[in-house]
Short mmCIF file of the C-alpha atoms (twelve columns), coordinates in Angstrom:
data_MODEL
# 
_entry.id   MODEL 
# 
loop_
_atom_site.group_PDB 
_atom_site.id 
_atom_site.type_symbol 
_atom_site.label_atom_id 
_atom_site.label_alt_id 
_atom_site.label_comp_id 
_atom_site.label_asym_id 
_atom_site.label_seq_id 
_atom_site.Cartn_x 
_atom_site.Cartn_y 
_atom_site.Cartn_z 
_atom_site.pdbx_PDB_model_num 
ATOM 1   C CA . MET A 1   -5.751  -18.435 20.922  1 
ATOM 2   C CA . VAL A 2   -5.773  -14.920 19.494  1 
ATOM 3   C CA . SER A 3   -2.732  -12.955 20.567  1 
ATOM 4   C CA . SER A 4   -3.040  -9.792  22.610  1 
ATOM 5   C CA . PRO A 5   -4.574  -6.751  20.912  1 
ATOM 6   C CA . ALA A 6   -2.146  -5.019  18.573  1 
ATOM 7   C CA . LYS A 7   -1.549  -1.320  18.394  1 
ATOM 8   C CA . ILE A 8   -3.402  -0.089  15.332  1 
ATOM 9   C CA . PRO A 9   -1.245  2.354   13.354  1 
ATOM 10  C CA . LYS A 10  -2.650  5.658   12.208  1 
ATOM 11  C CA . ILE A 11  -3.600  6.061   8.573   1 
ATOM 12  C CA . ASP A 12  -0.466  7.177   6.683   1 
ATOM 13  C CA . GLU A 13  1.397   7.143   9.986   1 
ATOM 14  C CA . VAL A 14  4.508   9.314   9.758   1 
ATOM 15  C CA . VAL A 15  7.433   7.046   10.590  1 
ATOM 16  C CA . ILE A 16  9.948   8.090   7.926   1 
ATOM 17  C CA . ASP A 17  11.378  11.588  7.566   1 
ATOM 18  C CA . LEU A 18  10.682  12.433  3.934   1 
ATOM 19  C CA . THR A 19  10.863  16.214  4.326   1 
ATOM 20  C CA . ASP A 20  13.561  16.783  1.690   1 
ATOM 21  C CA . GLU A 21  11.992  14.359  -0.783  1 
ATOM 22  C CA . LYS A 22  8.566   15.900  -0.264  1 
ATOM 23  C CA . LYS A 23  9.841   19.446  -0.813  1 
ATOM 24  C CA . LEU A 24  11.444  18.487  -4.133  1 
ATOM 25  C CA . VAL A 25  8.213   16.967  -5.433  1 
ATOM 26  C CA . ILE A 26  6.067   19.869  -4.194  1 
ATOM 27  C CA . ASP A 27  8.371   22.350  -5.950  1 
ATOM 28  C CA . ARG A 28  7.871   20.419  -9.195  1 
ATOM 29  C CA . LEU A 29  4.102   20.633  -8.781  1 
ATOM 30  C CA . ILE A 30  3.565   24.269  -7.830  1 
ATOM 31  C CA . SER A 31  6.337   25.939  -9.835  1 
ATOM 32  C CA . GLY A 32  7.375   25.760  -13.446 1 
ATOM 33  C CA . SER A 33  5.411   26.391  -16.618 1 
ATOM 34  C CA . GLY A 34  1.676   26.872  -16.893 1 
ATOM 35  C CA . LYS A 35  1.191   23.945  -19.279 1 
ATOM 36  C CA . LEU A 36  -0.152  20.620  -18.076 1 
ATOM 37  C CA . ASP A 37  2.907   18.701  -16.837 1 
ATOM 38  C CA . VAL A 38  3.288   15.053  -15.929 1 
ATOM 39  C CA . VAL A 39  5.589   14.588  -12.919 1 
ATOM 40  C CA . ALA A 40  6.892   11.107  -12.071 1 
ATOM 41  C CA . VAL A 41  8.111   9.547   -8.821  1 
ATOM 42  C CA . VAL A 42  9.931   6.312   -9.562  1 
ATOM 43  C CA . GLY A 43  11.608  3.592   -7.518  1 
ATOM 44  C CA . MET A 44  11.561  -0.107  -6.754  1 
ATOM 45  C CA . ALA A 45  8.654   -1.704  -4.934  1 
ATOM 46  C CA . GLY A 46  8.700   -1.226  -1.171  1 
ATOM 47  C CA . LEU A 47  10.517  2.137   -1.219  1 
ATOM 48  C CA . GLY A 48  7.529   4.168   -0.054  1 
ATOM 49  C CA . LYS A 49  6.509   5.989   -3.254  1 
ATOM 50  C CA . THR A 50  2.838   5.985   -2.328  1 
ATOM 51  C CA . THR A 51  3.621   7.173   1.203   1 
ATOM 52  C CA . LEU A 52  5.658   10.090  -0.149  1 
ATOM 53  C CA . VAL A 53  3.067   11.092  -2.737  1 
ATOM 54  C CA . ARG A 54  0.244   10.839  -0.192  1 
ATOM 55  C CA . ARG A 55  2.071   13.307  2.038   1 
ATOM 56  C CA . VAL A 56  2.649   15.603  -0.916  1 
ATOM 57  C CA . TYR A 57  -1.026  15.327  -1.856  1 
ATOM 58  C CA . ASN A 58  -2.161  16.281  1.665   1 
ATOM 59  C CA . ASP A 59  0.381   19.059  2.226   1 
ATOM 60  C CA . PRO A 60  -1.281  22.473  2.883   1 
ATOM 61  C CA . LEU A 61  0.820   24.137  0.156   1 
ATOM 62  C CA . VAL A 62  -0.572  21.671  -2.374  1 
ATOM 63  C CA . THR A 63  -4.180  21.712  -1.210  1 
ATOM 64  C CA . TYR A 64  -4.119  25.539  -1.301  1 
ATOM 65  C CA . HIS A 65  -2.504  25.695  -4.750  1 
ATOM 66  C CA . PHE A 66  -4.837  23.331  -6.612  1 
ATOM 67  C CA . HIS A 67  -8.571  23.898  -6.971  1 
ATOM 68  C CA . ILE A 68  -9.280  20.186  -7.531  1 
ATOM 69  C CA . GLN A 69  -7.384  17.102  -6.384  1 
ATOM 70  C CA . ALA A 70  -8.126  13.464  -7.193  1 
ATOM 71  C CA . TRP A 71  -6.385  10.145  -6.671  1 
ATOM 72  C CA . CYS A 72  -6.568  6.776   -8.400  1 
ATOM 73  C CA . CYS A 73  -4.647  3.496   -7.979  1 
ATOM 74  C CA . VAL A 74  -3.852  2.106   -11.414 1 
ATOM 75  C CA . SER A 75  -2.018  -1.218  -10.783 1 
ATOM 76  C CA . GLN A 76  -0.986  -3.743  -13.407 1 
ATOM 77  C CA . ALA A 77  -4.402  -4.930  -14.593 1 
ATOM 78  C CA . TYR A 78  -6.535  -1.784  -14.475 1 
ATOM 79  C CA . GLN A 79  -10.047 -1.172  -15.772 1 
ATOM 80  C CA . LYS A 80  -10.634 2.187   -17.434 1 
ATOM 81  C CA . ARG A 81  -14.127 2.587   -16.048 1 
ATOM 82  C CA . GLU A 82  -13.029 1.852   -12.493 1 
ATOM 83  C CA . LEU A 83  -10.263 4.460   -12.710 1 
ATOM 84  C CA . LEU A 84  -12.667 7.045   -14.108 1 
ATOM 85  C CA . LEU A 85  -15.007 6.445   -11.195 1 
ATOM 86  C CA . GLN A 86  -12.124 6.605   -8.715  1 
ATOM 87  C CA . ILE A 87  -11.102 10.017  -10.025 1 
ATOM 88  C CA . LEU A 88  -14.651 11.344  -10.261 1 
ATOM 89  C CA . SER A 89  -15.467 10.170  -6.730  1 
ATOM 90  C CA . ASP A 90  -12.965 12.731  -5.394  1 
ATOM 91  C CA . ILE A 91  -14.603 15.519  -7.413  1 
ATOM 92  C CA . VAL A 92  -18.353 14.873  -7.519  1 
ATOM 93  C CA . GLU A 93  -20.907 12.652  -5.854  1 
ATOM 94  C CA . LEU A 94  -21.321 9.347   -7.646  1 
ATOM 95  C CA . THR A 95  -25.079 9.445   -8.037  1 
ATOM 96  C CA . ASP A 96  -27.073 6.757   -9.826  1 
ATOM 97  C CA . ASP A 97  -27.080 8.970   -12.915 1 
ATOM 98  C CA . VAL A 98  -23.286 9.095   -12.919 1 
ATOM 99  C CA . LEU A 99  -22.923 5.356   -12.324 1 
ATOM 100 C CA . GLU A 100 -25.221 4.629   -15.260 1 
ATOM 101 C CA . MET A 101 -23.127 6.720   -17.679 1 
ATOM 102 C CA . SER A 102 -21.142 5.057   -20.448 1 
ATOM 103 C CA . ASP A 103 -17.351 5.208   -20.397 1 
ATOM 104 C CA . GLU A 104 -17.345 7.996   -22.988 1 
ATOM 105 C CA . GLU A 105 -19.873 9.985   -20.985 1 
ATOM 106 C CA . LEU A 106 -17.723 9.577   -17.874 1 
ATOM 107 C CA . LYS A 107 -14.662 10.825  -19.745 1 
ATOM 108 C CA . LEU A 108 -16.596 13.869  -20.951 1 
ATOM 109 C CA . LYS A 109 -17.927 14.565  -17.457 1 
ATOM 110 C CA . LEU A 110 -14.414 14.399  -16.043 1 
ATOM 111 C CA . TYR A 111 -13.162 16.805  -18.716 1 
ATOM 112 C CA . ARG A 112 -15.938 19.279  -17.938 1 
ATOM 113 C CA . CYS A 113 -15.313 19.056  -14.183 1 
ATOM 114 C CA . LEU A 114 -11.608 19.810  -14.630 1 
ATOM 115 C CA . ARG A 115 -11.897 22.471  -17.334 1 
ATOM 116 C CA . ARG A 116 -10.765 25.948  -16.252 1 
ATOM 117 C CA . ASN A 117 -9.675  24.609  -12.846 1 
ATOM 118 C CA . ARG A 118 -6.096  24.134  -11.683 1 
ATOM 119 C CA . TYR A 119 -6.086  20.457  -10.791 1 
ATOM 120 C CA . LEU A 120 -3.800  17.722  -9.505  1 
ATOM 121 C CA . ILE A 121 -4.473  14.114  -10.497 1 
ATOM 122 C CA . VAL A 122 -2.416  11.349  -8.855  1 
ATOM 123 C CA . MET A 123 -2.122  8.096   -10.800 1 
ATOM 124 C CA . ASP A 124 -0.489  5.707   -8.364  1 
ATOM 125 C CA . ASP A 125 1.355   2.528   -9.384  1 
ATOM 126 C CA . ILE A 126 1.445   2.868   -13.172 1 
ATOM 127 C CA . TRP A 127 2.918   -0.155  -14.949 1 
ATOM 128 C CA . SER A 128 2.549   1.074   -18.523 1 
ATOM 129 C CA . ILE A 129 2.405   4.510   -20.129 1 
ATOM 130 C CA . GLU A 130 -0.760  3.377   -21.944 1 
ATOM 131 C CA . ALA A 131 -2.649  4.035   -18.702 1 
ATOM 132 C CA . LEU A 132 -1.788  7.712   -19.089 1 
ATOM 133 C CA . TYR A 133 -2.648  7.697   -22.806 1 
ATOM 134 C CA . ASP A 134 -6.093  6.278   -21.979 1 
ATOM 135 C CA . PHE A 135 -7.000  9.324   -19.904 1 
ATOM 136 C CA . LYS A 136 -4.972  12.159  -21.387 1 
ATOM 137 C CA . ARG A 137 -7.920  13.471  -23.429 1 
ATOM 138 C CA . SER A 138 -9.944  13.838  -20.231 1 
ATOM 139 C CA . PHE A 139 -7.281  16.098  -18.705 1 
ATOM 140 C CA . PRO A 140 -7.683  19.599  -20.188 1 
ATOM 141 C CA . ASN A 141 -4.600  21.756  -20.726 1 
ATOM 142 C CA . ASP A 142 -5.713  25.281  -19.860 1 
ATOM 143 C CA . ASP A 143 -2.183  26.616  -19.247 1 
ATOM 144 C CA . ASN A 144 -3.024  27.205  -15.593 1 
ATOM 145 C CA . GLY A 145 -0.387  25.006  -13.925 1 
ATOM 146 C CA . SER A 146 -2.374  21.765  -13.637 1 
ATOM 147 C CA . ARG A 147 -0.348  18.632  -12.950 1 
ATOM 148 C CA . ILE A 148 -0.536  14.851  -13.295 1 
ATOM 149 C CA . LEU A 149 1.582   13.088  -10.665 1 
ATOM 150 C CA . ILE A 150 2.389   9.430   -11.361 1 
ATOM 151 C CA . THR A 151 4.252   6.783   -9.405  1 
ATOM 152 C CA . SER A 152 5.869   3.749   -10.980 1 
ATOM 153 C CA . ARG A 153 8.361   1.057   -10.084 1 
ATOM 154 C CA . HIS A 154 9.403   0.906   -13.738 1 
ATOM 155 C CA . PHE A 155 12.027  3.436   -14.812 1 
ATOM 156 C CA . HIS A 156 11.188  3.027   -18.516 1 
ATOM 157 C CA . VAL A 157 7.644   4.265   -17.821 1 
ATOM 158 C CA . ALA A 158 8.944   7.401   -16.105 1 
ATOM 159 C CA . ALA A 159 11.351  7.994   -19.021 1 
ATOM 160 C CA . GLU A 160 8.578   8.167   -21.656 1 
ATOM 161 C CA . ASP A 161 8.112   11.373  -23.651 1 
ATOM 162 C CA . GLU A 162 4.751   11.948  -21.959 1 
ATOM 163 C CA . VAL A 163 6.577   12.551  -18.662 1 
ATOM 164 C CA . ASP A 164 7.974   16.051  -18.250 1 
ATOM 165 C CA . GLY A 165 11.426  16.683  -16.853 1 
ATOM 166 C CA . THR A 166 13.607  14.247  -14.972 1 
ATOM 167 C CA . PRO A 167 11.681  11.668  -12.918 1 
ATOM 168 C CA . HIS A 168 12.114  11.979  -9.161  1 
ATOM 169 C CA . SER A 169 13.977  8.817   -8.182  1 
ATOM 170 C CA . LEU A 170 13.194  7.861   -4.601  1 
ATOM 171 C CA . ARG A 171 16.288  6.748   -2.739  1 
ATOM 172 C CA . ARG A 172 16.681  3.856   -0.324  1 
ATOM 173 C CA . LEU A 173 17.085  4.489   3.396   1 
ATOM 174 C CA . SER A 174 20.535  4.584   4.918   1 
ATOM 175 C CA . ASP A 175 21.381  1.990   7.574   1 
ATOM 176 C CA . ASP A 176 20.959  4.675   10.231  1 
ATOM 177 C CA . GLU A 177 17.549  5.698   8.864   1 
ATOM 178 C CA . SER A 178 16.515  2.032   8.784   1 
ATOM 179 C CA . ARG A 179 17.598  1.648   12.420  1 
ATOM 180 C CA . LYS A 180 15.620  4.713   13.462  1 
ATOM 181 C CA . LEU A 181 12.553  3.478   11.579  1 
ATOM 182 C CA . LEU A 182 12.775  0.062   13.237  1 
ATOM 183 C CA . GLN A 183 13.149  1.664   16.654  1 
ATOM 184 C CA . LYS A 184 10.238  4.041   16.015  1 
ATOM 185 C CA . LYS A 185 7.933   1.200   14.983  1 
ATOM 186 C CA . LEU A 186 8.899   -0.981  17.943  1 
ATOM 187 C CA . PHE A 187 9.441   1.470   20.796  1 
ATOM 188 C CA . ASP A 188 7.859   4.748   19.619  1 
ATOM 189 C CA . THR A 189 9.586   7.449   21.693  1 
ATOM 190 C CA . LYS A 190 11.364  5.029   24.034  1 
ATOM 191 C CA . GLU A 191 14.920  3.799   23.604  1 
ATOM 192 C CA . CYS A 192 15.755  0.306   22.393  1 
ATOM 193 C CA . PRO A 193 17.061  -1.844  25.286  1 
ATOM 194 C CA . ASN A 194 20.865  -1.929  25.280  1 
ATOM 195 C CA . GLU A 195 21.056  -5.712  24.977  1 
ATOM 196 C CA . LEU A 196 18.999  -5.579  21.736  1 
ATOM 197 C CA . MET A 197 20.774  -2.580  20.188  1 
ATOM 198 C CA . GLU A 198 23.501  -4.381  18.222  1 
ATOM 199 C CA . VAL A 199 21.342  -7.169  16.796  1 
ATOM 200 C CA . GLY A 200 18.634  -4.594  16.053  1 
ATOM 201 C CA . GLU A 201 21.106  -2.574  13.977  1 
ATOM 202 C CA . GLN A 202 22.057  -5.733  12.065  1 
ATOM 203 C CA . ILE A 203 18.401  -6.565  11.394  1 
ATOM 204 C CA . ALA A 204 17.740  -3.019  10.173  1 
ATOM 205 C CA . ALA A 205 20.787  -3.075  7.872   1 
ATOM 206 C CA . SER A 206 19.706  -6.436  6.437   1 
ATOM 207 C CA . CYS A 207 16.543  -4.763  5.083   1 
ATOM 208 C CA . LYS A 208 18.653  -3.082  2.363   1 
ATOM 209 C CA . GLY A 209 17.090  0.346   2.832   1 
ATOM 210 C CA . LEU A 210 13.516  -0.662  1.917   1 
ATOM 211 C CA . PRO A 211 10.950  0.798   4.335   1 
ATOM 212 C CA . LEU A 212 8.444   -1.983  3.613   1 
ATOM 213 C CA . ALA A 213 10.959  -4.610  4.750   1 
ATOM 214 C CA . VAL A 214 11.811  -2.650  7.911   1 
ATOM 215 C CA . ILE A 215 8.159   -2.130  8.812   1 
ATOM 216 C CA . ALA A 216 7.289   -5.786  8.157   1 
ATOM 217 C CA . ILE A 217 10.169  -7.090  10.286  1 
ATOM 218 C CA . ALA A 218 9.188   -4.624  13.018  1 
ATOM 219 C CA . GLY A 219 5.698   -6.124  12.897  1 
ATOM 220 C CA . LEU A 220 7.234   -9.564  13.428  1 
ATOM 221 C CA . LEU A 221 9.579   -8.503  16.233  1 
ATOM 222 C CA . GLY A 222 6.752   -6.669  17.955  1 
ATOM 223 C CA . ARG A 223 4.814   -9.937  18.232  1 
ATOM 224 C CA . THR A 224 7.713   -11.900 19.750  1 
ATOM 225 C CA . ASP A 225 9.326   -11.738 23.170  1 
ATOM 226 C CA . MET A 226 11.715  -8.802  23.499  1 
ATOM 227 C CA . ILE A 227 14.659  -11.032 24.308  1 
ATOM 228 C CA . LEU A 228 18.032  -11.357 22.624  1 
ATOM 229 C CA . ASP A 229 17.666  -15.014 21.608  1 
ATOM 230 C CA . ARG A 230 14.429  -14.342 19.703  1 
ATOM 231 C CA . TRP A 231 15.935  -11.393 17.861  1 
ATOM 232 C CA . LYS A 232 19.001  -13.445 16.972  1 
ATOM 233 C CA . GLU A 233 16.699  -16.158 15.643  1 
ATOM 234 C CA . VAL A 234 15.019  -13.621 13.339  1 
ATOM 235 C CA . LEU A 235 18.385  -12.253 12.208  1 
ATOM 236 C CA . GLU A 236 19.625  -15.763 11.414  1 
ATOM 237 C CA . SER A 237 16.501  -16.374 9.326   1 
ATOM 238 C CA . ILE A 238 17.251  -13.244 7.309   1 
ATOM 239 C CA . CYS A 239 20.981  -13.948 6.985   1 
ATOM 240 C CA . SER A 240 20.291  -17.490 5.770   1 
ATOM 241 C CA . GLN A 241 19.059  -15.890 2.548   1 
ATOM 242 C CA . THR A 242 21.804  -15.390 -0.017  1 
ATOM 243 C CA . THR A 243 20.582  -12.581 -2.272  1 
ATOM 244 C CA . ASP A 244 21.994  -9.052  -2.148  1 
ATOM 245 C CA . ASP A 245 19.307  -7.696  -4.471  1 
ATOM 246 C CA . PRO A 246 17.241  -5.234  -2.377  1 
ATOM 247 C CA . GLU A 247 13.879  -6.132  -3.898  1 
ATOM 248 C CA . MET A 248 14.500  -9.880  -3.578  1 
ATOM 249 C CA . ARG A 249 15.683  -9.372  0.013   1 
ATOM 250 C CA . CYS A 250 12.427  -7.541  0.736   1 
ATOM 251 C CA . MET A 251 10.441  -10.488 -0.657  1 
ATOM 252 C CA . GLU A 252 12.484  -12.877 1.494   1 
ATOM 253 C CA . ILE A 253 11.772  -10.819 4.612   1 
ATOM 254 C CA . LEU A 254 8.064   -10.725 3.801   1 
ATOM 255 C CA . ASP A 255 8.154   -14.487 3.373   1 
ATOM 256 C CA . ILE A 256 9.805   -14.854 6.801   1 
ATOM 257 C CA . CYS A 257 7.065   -12.696 8.336   1 
ATOM 258 C CA . TYR A 258 4.458   -14.956 6.733   1 
ATOM 259 C CA . ARG A 259 6.203   -18.116 8.019   1 
ATOM 260 C CA . TYR A 260 6.095   -16.743 11.575  1 
ATOM 261 C CA . LEU A 261 2.307   -16.252 11.432  1 
ATOM 262 C CA . PRO A 262 0.220   -18.519 13.670  1 
ATOM 263 C CA . ASN A 263 -1.483  -21.256 11.669  1 
ATOM 264 C CA . TYR A 264 -4.958  -19.827 12.229  1 
ATOM 265 C CA . LEU A 265 -3.910  -16.503 10.651  1 
ATOM 266 C CA . LYS A 266 -2.193  -17.871 7.544   1 
ATOM 267 C CA . PRO A 267 -5.333  -18.708 5.508   1 
ATOM 268 C CA . CYS A 268 -6.952  -15.402 6.505   1 
ATOM 269 C CA . PHE A 269 -3.911  -13.467 5.336   1 
ATOM 270 C CA . LEU A 270 -3.464  -15.440 2.107   1 
ATOM 271 C CA . TYR A 271 -7.121  -14.960 1.230   1 
ATOM 272 C CA . THR A 272 -7.034  -11.237 1.992   1 
ATOM 273 C CA . ALA A 273 -3.875  -10.673 -0.052  1 
ATOM 274 C CA . VAL A 274 -5.170  -12.629 -3.045  1 
ATOM 275 C CA . ILE A 275 -8.482  -10.796 -3.359  1 
ATOM 276 C CA . LEU A 276 -6.916  -7.345  -3.136  1 
ATOM 277 C CA . GLU A 277 -4.692  -5.469  -5.561  1 
ATOM 278 C CA . ASP A 278 -4.360  -1.764  -4.811  1 
ATOM 279 C CA . LYS A 279 -7.941  -1.878  -3.561  1 
ATOM 280 C CA . ASP A 280 -9.605  -1.128  -0.252  1 
ATOM 281 C CA . ILE A 281 -11.989 -3.672  1.247   1 
ATOM 282 C CA . PRO A 282 -14.517 -2.914  4.001   1 
ATOM 283 C CA . VAL A 283 -13.553 -4.794  7.143   1 
ATOM 284 C CA . LYS A 284 -17.137 -6.015  7.626   1 
ATOM 285 C CA . LYS A 285 -17.091 -7.567  4.168   1 
ATOM 286 C CA . LEU A 286 -13.695 -9.133  4.861   1 
ATOM 287 C CA . ALA A 287 -14.978 -10.681 8.095   1 
ATOM 288 C CA . TRP A 288 -17.992 -12.055 6.216   1 
ATOM 289 C CA . LEU A 289 -15.719 -13.583 3.560   1 
ATOM 290 C CA . TRP A 290 -13.472 -15.160 6.194   1 
ATOM 291 C CA . ARG A 291 -16.531 -16.657 7.841   1 
ATOM 292 C CA . ALA A 292 -17.931 -17.938 4.530   1 
ATOM 293 C CA . GLU A 293 -14.595 -19.630 3.827   1 
ATOM 294 C CA . GLY A 294 -14.641 -21.350 7.212   1 
ATOM 295 C CA . PHE A 295 -11.560 -19.565 8.573   1 
ATOM 296 C CA . LEU A 296 -13.314 -18.440 11.768  1 
ATOM 297 C CA . THR A 297 -14.196 -21.013 14.417  1 
ATOM 298 C CA . ASP A 298 -17.032 -20.272 16.824  1 
ATOM 299 C CA . THR A 299 -15.722 -21.296 20.242  1 
ATOM 300 C CA . GLY A 300 -18.673 -19.903 22.138  1 
ATOM 301 C CA . ALA A 301 -16.411 -17.670 24.208  1 
ATOM 302 C CA . GLU A 302 -16.396 -14.908 21.587  1 
ATOM 303 C CA . SER A 303 -18.706 -13.917 18.770  1 
ATOM 304 C CA . ILE A 304 -17.583 -14.551 15.185  1 
ATOM 305 C CA . GLU A 305 -17.399 -10.783 14.703  1 
ATOM 306 C CA . ASP A 306 -15.086 -10.376 17.702  1 
ATOM 307 C CA . ILE A 307 -12.856 -13.224 16.493  1 
ATOM 308 C CA . ALA A 308 -12.613 -11.630 13.030  1 
ATOM 309 C CA . GLU A 309 -11.761 -8.257  14.588  1 
ATOM 310 C CA . GLY A 310 -9.052  -9.894  16.683  1 
ATOM 311 C CA . TYR A 311 -7.535  -11.586 13.643  1 
ATOM 312 C CA . LEU A 312 -7.563  -8.355  11.673  1 
ATOM 313 C CA . ARG A 313 -5.993  -6.371  14.514  1 
ATOM 314 C CA . ASP A 314 -3.240  -8.970  14.701  1 
ATOM 315 C CA . LEU A 315 -2.516  -8.780  10.960  1 
ATOM 316 C CA . ILE A 316 -2.519  -4.971  11.083  1 
ATOM 317 C CA . GLY A 317 -0.263  -5.020  14.132  1 
ATOM 318 C CA . ARG A 318 2.165   -7.123  12.112  1 
ATOM 319 C CA . SER A 319 1.987   -4.550  9.242   1 
ATOM 320 C CA . LEU A 320 0.818   -7.277  6.842   1 
ATOM 321 C CA . VAL A 321 -2.569  -5.610  6.379   1 
ATOM 322 C CA . LEU A 322 -2.789  -1.826  6.241   1 
ATOM 323 C CA . PRO A 323 -5.693  0.311   7.542   1 
ATOM 324 C CA . SER A 324 -6.762  2.707   4.805   1 
ATOM 325 C CA . LYS A 325 -9.896  4.480   6.087   1 
ATOM 326 C CA . ARG A 326 -11.341 5.009   9.537   1 
ATOM 327 C CA . ARG A 327 -14.864 5.449   10.814  1 
ATOM 328 C CA . SER A 328 -15.930 8.623   12.620  1 
ATOM 329 C CA . HIS A 329 -15.494 6.903   16.014  1 
ATOM 330 C CA . GLY A 330 -11.943 5.814   15.104  1 
ATOM 331 C CA . GLY A 331 -12.551 2.190   14.139  1 
ATOM 332 C CA . ILE A 332 -11.148 0.789   10.919  1 
ATOM 333 C CA . LYS A 333 -13.527 1.077   7.964   1 
ATOM 334 C CA . THR A 334 -11.408 -0.341  5.130   1 
ATOM 335 C CA . CYS A 335 -8.031  -2.010  4.749   1 
ATOM 336 C CA . ARG A 336 -5.617  -3.049  2.003   1 
ATOM 337 C CA . VAL A 337 -2.550  -5.182  1.318   1 
ATOM 338 C CA . HIS A 338 0.707   -4.010  -0.283  1 
ATOM 339 C CA . ASP A 339 1.086   -5.440  -3.768  1 
ATOM 340 C CA . MET A 340 4.454   -7.032  -2.900  1 
ATOM 341 C CA . LEU A 341 2.684   -9.102  -0.269  1 
ATOM 342 C CA . ARG A 342 0.086   -10.053 -2.831  1 
ATOM 343 C CA . THR A 343 2.869   -11.163 -5.180  1 
ATOM 344 C CA . LEU A 344 4.146   -13.401 -2.390  1 
ATOM 345 C CA . CYS A 345 0.746   -14.825 -1.494  1 
ATOM 346 C CA . ILE A 346 -0.710  -15.859 -4.859  1 
ATOM 347 C CA . PRO A 347 1.793   -18.674 -5.553  1 
ATOM 348 C CA . GLU A 348 1.696   -19.660 -1.878  1 
ATOM 349 C CA . SER A 349 -2.101  -19.959 -2.048  1 
ATOM 350 C CA . LEU A 350 -1.923  -22.130 -5.142  1 
ATOM 351 C CA . LYS A 351 0.817   -24.300 -3.640  1 
ATOM 352 C CA . LYS A 352 -1.015  -24.779 -0.355  1 
ATOM 353 C CA . LYS A 353 -4.431  -25.064 -2.056  1 
ATOM 354 C CA . THR A 354 -5.663  -22.768 0.686   1 
ATOM 355 C CA . PHE A 355 -9.205  -22.645 -0.607  1 
ATOM 356 C CA . CYS A 356 -9.474  -26.221 -1.879  1 
ATOM 357 C CA . SER A 357 -11.502 -27.439 1.091   1 
ATOM 358 C CA . SER A 358 -13.399 -24.227 1.592   1 
ATOM 359 C CA . LYS A 359 -16.756 -23.271 0.169   1 
ATOM 360 C CA . MET A 360 -15.029 -21.350 -2.602  1 
ATOM 361 C CA . GLY A 361 -13.116 -24.364 -3.941  1 
ATOM 362 C CA . MET A 362 -10.134 -24.248 -6.294  1 
ATOM 363 C CA . THR A 363 -12.206 -23.837 -9.462  1 
ATOM 364 C CA . ASN A 364 -13.822 -20.680 -8.180  1 
ATOM 365 C CA . PHE A 365 -10.465 -19.542 -6.821  1 
ATOM 366 C CA . PHE A 366 -8.953  -19.674 -10.309 1 
ATOM 367 C CA . ILE A 367 -11.969 -17.738 -11.597 1 
ATOM 368 C CA . LEU A 368 -11.344 -15.158 -8.864  1 
ATOM 369 C CA . LEU A 369 -7.711  -14.782 -9.919  1 
ATOM 370 C CA . THR A 370 -8.791  -13.995 -13.480 1 
ATOM 371 C CA . ARG A 371 -11.043 -11.205 -12.244 1 
ATOM 372 C CA . ILE A 372 -8.544  -9.288  -10.104 1 
# 
């Protein structure tokens, strides 16, 4: 049985107060020298770098200051052409003529679009400085205050000579901030029940200041009974892990959230996480893929489309799948999965042979892994 409909979070829902962090980054972008500068935001996975930079990108001060803004998600295994098209799609319409251009023609078009404009390009999730080298010639330096803003989990990338100034190192949340975030996700403006307060504080502190871990555990708690014994059970699961490393603790919490999934949702989630890496997928296409893999069972009581929508709402309600774009009427158009969840799911998929009995089969699954 599909669980009750989950509350669908808003796109880039504001649940963490990043005002001070945002101001520091904005100051780096709109002040300083006129030359083309590369500004870096760095921090371990799960800290909320993309969330911070997205808020900077959409801030009125920034949108007023820059004539052109564009965003691309780089990731570990990027394709130059795909990144070029990502950037260009925020600047011009991707007509058939543009899509038929060679890579060199696309680079030249990008250069011409940016020339003599004050622009901001965000390159999210850079793993190697080579990604910046590959596109630097397409970013004109007209001494007009243009900026490249990169995010990376790797401090050595942000320390490269190509990056100007000291990288902005995103801090972890305090225990109190983690508690407030957990309460906000679970109860919105209401207060946490008194009997859950103490164990809730312990759960929040166990997340080691990583917003992703707090949000994921909130997604789990929100799908369980709001009773003390259930919360203690979750806390014991977390405390049974021995690591004090924040990033490893985050992975352990994500694994716990996966273990608590109903059996019918596990293959859907594993499949979704494996096929996505810093990419959006249309929800209609995702539902079609789930159906093709045999993950959706037609009971006759609901249509396949309604079952798929229910599954997706459940995964989004658990913060395991993130809505990324909405339709004009408010429905979800595309979604994505955080790359830490993908890191968790790939070995789990191989171990469980999730797709072995499906129409895809393991051979095609391995081919899929080589393409993403």
